C-alpha positions in Angstrom: 75.5 -31.4 -148.5 75.6 -30.9 -152.3 74.2 -27.9 -154.0 71.6 -29.6 -156.0 70.1 -31.3 -152.9 70.1 -28.0 -150.9 68.3 -26.3 -153.7 65.6 -29.1 -153.8 65.2 -28.9 -150.0 64.8 -25.1 -150.1 62.1 -25.4 -152.7 60.1 -28.0 -150.9 60.7 -26.5 -147.2 59.7 -22.9 -146.6 62.0 -20.8 -144.5 59.1 -19.1 -142.8 56.1 -20.9 -141.3 53.5 -19.7 -138.9 54.7 -21.2 -135.5 52.4 -21.2 -132.5 54.5 -18.6 -130.6 54.3 -16.3 -133.6 50.6 -16.5 -133.9 50.2 -16.1 -130.0 52.4 -12.7 -130.3 50.0 -11.6 -132.9 46.9 -12.8 -131.0 48.0 -10.9 -127.8 48.7 -7.7 -129.7 45.5 -7.8 -131.5 43.5 -8.4 -128.3 45.2 -5.1 -127.1 44.0 -3.3 -130.3 47.3 -3.5 -132.2 47.0 -5.4 -135.5 50.5 -4.6 -136.8 51.9 -8.1 -136.1 49.1 -9.7 -138.1 50.0 -7.5 -141.0 53.8 -8.4 -140.6 52.8 -12.1 -140.6 50.5 -11.8 -143.6 53.5 -10.0 -145.6 56.0 -12.6 -144.5 53.9 -15.8 -145.0 52.8 -14.5 -148.6 56.4 -15.5 -149.8 57.5 -18.2 -147.2 60.2 -19.7 -149.6 61.8 -16.3 -150.3 64.9 -14.8 -148.5 63.6 -11.9 -146.5 66.7 -10.7 -144.6 64.6 -7.9 -142.7 62.6 -10.9 -141.4 65.2 -13.3 -140.3 64.2 -13.3 -136.7 60.9 -15.0 -137.8 63.0 -17.9 -138.9 64.8 -18.3 -135.6 64.3 -20.9 -132.8 61.4 -20.0 -130.6 62.0 -18.4 -127.3 61.9 -20.6 -124.2 58.3 -19.6 -123.4 57.2 -20.6 -127.0 58.8 -24.0 -127.0 56.2 -25.2 -124.5 53.2 -23.6 -125.9 50.2 -25.9 -126.4 47.4 -25.0 -128.9 44.1 -26.8 -129.0 42.6 -27.3 -132.5 39.2 -28.0 -131.0 38.5 -24.4 -130.1 
């Protein structure tokens, strides 16, 4: 892939997105009274196109349990 095309793709496609399994982890922690993951996600997603090496795990493939997570938008 040429460099110019890679740069265009990186500007159009954020590295970090709110995936269902990330939201579910934050929800589970918040329901237990721990809102720290919500704060982490808020900071991460404020700059989704930026390289954030300390947050690399948030750009990884989902865990097995998260690949089959189904979320209803009607709730």
